N, CA, C and O of each residue as an XYZ file, in Angstrom:
344
protein
N     -12.023     21.189     71.992
C     -12.942     19.981     72.252
C     -12.869     19.384     71.409
O     -12.756     18.234     71.832
N     -12.851     19.383     70.098
C     -12.592     18.556     68.938
C     -11.448     17.417     68.669
O     -11.441     16.337     68.078
N     -10.407     18.247     69.449
C      -9.236     17.284     69.456
C      -9.404     16.337     70.543
O      -8.889     15.226     70.421
N     -10.184     16.689     71.797
C     -10.057     15.683     72.722
C     -11.418     14.744     72.521
O     -11.678     13.884     73.362
N     -12.077     14.906     71.626
C     -13.157     13.903     71.269
C     -12.451     13.212     70.228
O     -12.930     12.111     69.957
N     -11.664     13.484     69.717
C     -10.833     12.437     68.306
C     -10.039     11.783     69.315
O     -10.137     10.556     69.268
N      -9.290     12.230     70.204
C      -8.533     11.310     71.402
C      -9.826     10.312     72.008
O      -9.674      9.103     72.184
N     -10.770     10.847     72.215
C     -11.364      9.878     72.864
C     -12.106      8.729     72.305
O     -12.368      7.666     72.869
N     -12.451      9.169     70.916
C     -12.580      7.933     69.971
C     -11.395      6.828     69.464
O     -11.439      5.635     69.164
N     -10.534      7.633     69.511
C      -9.412      6.721     69.241
C      -9.304      5.637     70.378
O      -9.375      4.414     70.256
N      -9.120      6.370     71.483
C      -9.302      5.425     73.122
C     -10.322      4.376     73.135
O     -10.105      3.325     73.739
N     -11.727      4.644     72.336
C     -12.488      3.534     72.439
C     -12.164      2.752     71.724
O     -12.247      1.583     72.102
N     -11.634      3.056     70.327
C     -11.342      1.988     69.487
C     -10.193      0.914     70.171
O     -10.202     -0.317     70.149
N      -9.242      1.814     70.762
C      -7.886      0.925     71.167
C      -8.493      0.165     72.492
O      -7.828     -0.787     72.900
N      -9.400      0.419     73.024
C     -10.086     -0.210     74.335
C     -10.574     -1.381     73.618
O     -11.021     -2.200     74.422
N     -10.643     -1.702     72.619
C     -11.535     -2.923     72.035
C     -10.304     -4.213     71.717
O     -10.439     -5.408     71.454
N      -9.182     -3.407     71.869
C      -8.024     -4.034     71.021
C      -6.714     -4.343     72.134
O      -5.511     -4.427     71.890
N      -7.441     -4.474     73.429
C      -6.242     -4.510     74.235
C      -5.748     -6.173     74.390
O      -6.428     -7.151     74.080
N      -4.539     -6.170     74.892
C      -3.874     -7.527     74.567
C      -4.486     -8.306     75.694
O      -4.594     -9.526     75.569
N      -4.956     -7.612     76.946
C      -5.792     -8.784     77.938
C      -6.869     -7.757     78.339
O      -6.901     -6.528     78.400
N      -7.760     -8.778     78.595
C      -9.172     -8.632     79.326
C      -8.949     -7.600     80.514
O      -7.904     -7.845     81.117
N      -9.664     -6.499     81.017
C      -9.108     -6.039     82.368
C     -10.229     -6.750     83.223
O     -11.174     -7.341     82.701
N     -10.018     -6.627     84.726
C     -10.635     -7.151     85.714
C     -12.106     -6.288     85.810
O     -12.259     -5.150     85.367
N     -12.888     -6.900     86.324
C     -14.013     -6.571     86.210
C     -14.523     -4.728     86.536
O     -15.274     -3.931     85.974
N     -13.756     -4.703     87.570
C     -13.564     -3.089     88.239
C     -13.101     -2.245     87.328
O     -13.581     -1.120     87.192
N     -12.082     -2.719     86.582
C     -11.518     -1.776     85.731
C     -12.463     -1.659     84.753
O     -12.628     -0.589     84.167
N     -13.275     -2.903     84.443
C     -14.412     -2.574     83.347
C     -15.504     -1.881     83.414
O     -16.237     -1.536     82.487
N     -15.619     -1.648     84.729
C     -16.981     -0.726     85.327
C     -16.333      0.537     85.192
O     -16.978      1.444     84.668
N     -14.925      0.793     85.653
C     -14.531      2.252     85.598
C     -14.565      2.720     83.889
O     -14.968      3.825     83.527
N     -14.070      1.671     82.963
C     -13.992      2.116     81.776
C     -15.429      2.558     81.184
O     -15.444      3.608     80.541
N     -16.629      1.851     81.344
C     -17.902      1.930     81.310
C     -18.397      3.005     81.850
O     -19.070      3.623     81.025
N     -18.356      3.543     82.961
C     -18.878      4.837     83.483
C     -17.867      5.981     82.985
O     -18.308      7.093     82.697
N     -16.747      5.736     82.908
C     -16.317      7.090     82.150
C     -16.420      7.156     80.853
O     -16.037      8.189     80.302
N     -16.879      6.236     80.186
C     -17.124      6.233     78.897
C     -18.529      7.084     78.849
O     -18.681      8.203     78.360
N     -19.567      6.215     79.518
C     -21.105      7.246     79.716
C     -20.826      8.623     79.999
O     -21.078      9.537     79.215
N     -20.296      8.761     81.140
C     -20.125     10.081     81.508
C     -19.354     11.048     80.566
O     -19.579     12.256     80.633
N     -18.595     10.623     79.830
C     -17.827     11.594     78.612
C     -18.926     11.508     77.623
O     -19.152     12.621     77.148
N     -19.625     10.652     77.184
C     -20.268     10.454     76.120
C     -21.681     11.107     76.318
O     -22.033     12.011     75.561
N     -22.612     10.595     77.477
C     -23.870     11.454     77.812
C     -24.132     12.108     79.026
O     -25.235     12.413     79.482
N     -22.856     12.325     79.581
C     -23.326     13.333     80.900
C     -23.712     12.281     81.812
O     -23.481     11.085     81.639
N     -24.459     12.921     83.027
C     -24.860     12.530     84.071
C     -25.709     11.165     83.894
O     -26.550     11.141     82.995
N     -25.547     10.150     84.624
C     -26.537      8.985     84.900
C     -28.222      9.521     84.474
O     -28.502     10.696     84.708
N     -29.013      8.841     84.013
C     -30.219      9.053     83.705
C     -30.872      7.798     83.909
O     -30.255      6.732     83.910
N     -32.359      7.919     84.116
C     -33.221      6.805     84.103
C     -33.316      6.307     85.252
O     -33.122      7.156     86.121
N     -33.634      4.814     85.821
C     -33.824      4.441     87.018
C     -32.990      3.357     87.309
O     -32.632      2.744     86.303
N     -32.630      2.990     88.228
C     -31.510      2.008     88.825
C     -32.467      0.593     88.946
O     -33.406      0.389     89.716
N     -31.833     -0.391     87.806
C     -32.286     -1.489     87.554
C     -32.621     -1.849     88.900
O     -32.301     -1.140     89.854
N     -33.448     -3.249     89.049
C     -33.834     -3.627     89.974
C     -32.656     -4.815     90.355
O     -31.632     -5.009     89.699
N     -33.095     -5.598     91.656
C     -32.046     -6.335     92.318
C     -31.517     -7.494     91.561
O     -30.374     -7.943     91.643
N     -32.699     -8.021     90.650
C     -32.440     -9.133     90.170
C     -31.240     -8.939     88.662
O     -30.780     -9.897     88.040
N     -31.000     -7.718     88.409
C     -30.332     -7.323     87.332
C     -28.767     -6.784     87.716
O     -28.205     -5.835     87.171
N     -28.288     -7.519     88.646
C     -27.104     -7.188     89.192
C     -25.740     -6.764     88.475
O     -24.791     -6.208     89.028
N     -25.846     -7.194     86.930
C     -25.017     -6.343     86.144
C     -25.266     -5.003     85.728
O     -24.353     -4.187     85.604
N     -26.215     -4.797     85.554
C     -26.684     -3.451     85.107
C     -26.960     -2.658     86.314
O     -26.879     -1.465     86.019
N     -27.273     -2.846     87.644
C     -27.047     -2.088     88.602
C     -25.982     -1.903     89.210
O     -25.871     -1.028     90.069
N     -24.506     -3.128     88.674
C     -23.285     -2.320     88.868
C     -23.037     -1.265     88.193
O     -22.504     -0.261     88.666
N     -23.524     -1.449     86.638
C     -22.965     -0.505     85.733
C     -23.839      1.126     86.157
O     -23.343      2.232     85.941
N     -25.046      0.910     86.715
C     -25.467      2.167     86.875
C     -25.024      2.767     87.872
O     -25.085      3.995     87.819
N     -24.380      2.078     89.219
C     -23.886      2.524     90.331
C     -22.509      2.934     89.896
O     -22.222      3.931     90.557
N     -21.487      2.608     89.054
C     -20.557      3.067     88.765
C     -20.625      4.359     88.079
O     -19.883      5.309     88.328
N     -21.605      4.339     87.153
C     -21.892      5.706     86.296
C     -22.165      6.694     87.314
O     -21.408      7.658     87.429
N     -23.254      6.539     88.124
C     -23.611      7.572     89.258
C     -22.401      7.807     89.966
O     -22.223      9.018     90.090
N     -21.588      7.189     90.430
C     -20.349      7.660     91.152
C     -19.814      8.937     90.343
O     -19.058      9.695     90.950
N     -20.108      9.189     89.189
C     -19.243     10.367     88.477
C     -20.152     11.498     88.092
O     -19.908     12.395     87.285
N     -21.469     11.269     88.952
C     -22.305     12.417     88.597
C     -21.623     13.900     88.914
O     -20.824     14.015     89.844
N     -21.900     14.746     88.286
C     -21.530     15.917     88.288
C     -20.065     16.177     87.199
O     -19.953     17.198     86.521
N     -19.251     15.299     87.203
C     -18.162     15.548     86.628
C     -17.953     15.913     84.908
O     -18.343     15.200     83.983
N     -17.456     16.816     84.829
C     -17.697     17.179     83.291
C     -17.473     16.192     82.180
O     -16.523     15.426     82.344
N     -18.082     16.091     81.229
C     -17.738     15.205     80.228
C     -16.359     15.051     79.677
O     -15.763     14.030     79.333
N     -15.945     16.462     79.672
C     -14.412     16.726     79.150
C     -13.517     15.938     79.855
O     -12.743     15.089     79.411
N     -13.742     16.393     81.284
C     -12.981     15.421     82.368
C     -13.044     14.118     82.143
O     -11.963     13.562     81.946
N     -14.244     13.317     82.111
C     -14.203     12.254     81.995
C     -13.569     11.422     80.790
O     -12.864     10.414     80.837
N     -14.034     12.152     79.698
C     -13.185     11.760     78.513
C     -11.727     11.544     78.766
O     -11.157     10.498     78.458
N     -10.912     12.964     79.559
C      -9.717     12.612     79.292
C      -9.429     11.624     80.279
O      -8.295     11.212     80.033
N      -9.911     11.030     81.298
C      -9.630     10.092     82.523
C      -9.851      8.529     81.881
O      -9.378      7.472     82.300
N     -10.717      8.759     80.744
C     -11.166      7.349     79.651
C      -9.546      7.013     78.952
O      -8.917      5.959     78.852
N      -9.235      8.408     78.547
C      -8.187      8.193     77.721
C      -6.482      8.143     78.341
O      -5.488      7.865     77.670
N      -6.515      8.412     79.443
C      -5.516      8.031     80.357
C      -5.625      6.488     80.789
O      -4.686      5.702     80.659
N      -6.908      6.137     81.328
C      -6.853      4.765     81.757
C      -6.488      3.927     80.486
O      -5.605      3.073     80.564
N      -7.133      4.153     79.360
C      -6.886      3.344     78.340
C      -5.615      2.935     77.844
O      -5.281      1.801     77.501
N      -4.600      4.513     77.843
C      -3.391      4.340     77.519
C      -2.706      3.714     78.598
O      -1.654      3.093     78.446
N      -3.216      3.850     79.553
C      -2.163      3.029     81.095
C      -2.242      1.325     80.670
O      -1.306      0.535     80.548
N      -3.836      1.074     80.488
C      -3.711     -0.410     80.009
C      -2.980     -1.030     78.768
O      -2.587     -2.194     78.689
N      -2.855      0.016     77.745
C      -2.197     -0.427     76.578
C      -0.745     -0.370     77.088
O      -0.087     -1.140     76.387
N      -0.105      0.121     77.858
C       1.196      0.284     78.381
C       1.528     -0.878     79.275
O       2.693     -1.265     79.365
N       0.668     -1.380     79.859
C       0.635     -2.130     80.881
C       1.223     -3.567     80.660
O       1.240     -4.376     81.587
């Protein structure tokens, strides 16, 4: 697990230095995988309809409910690696 965590932390750092900014759907995927990997299942109340960005983030994270944090970490690592090699 500690090796996976180290790879996850490295991918988080690498995600901040991508040559191009990913599209919004990819950013939401990165966000939701990061949150699932670092915090587990979504918590708290869904933001109101006036907070469209917060609501989109919440919904993206909620779609991953039940996925093991280790699985989310690996998917995050794989996605960042693919973005860096694109």
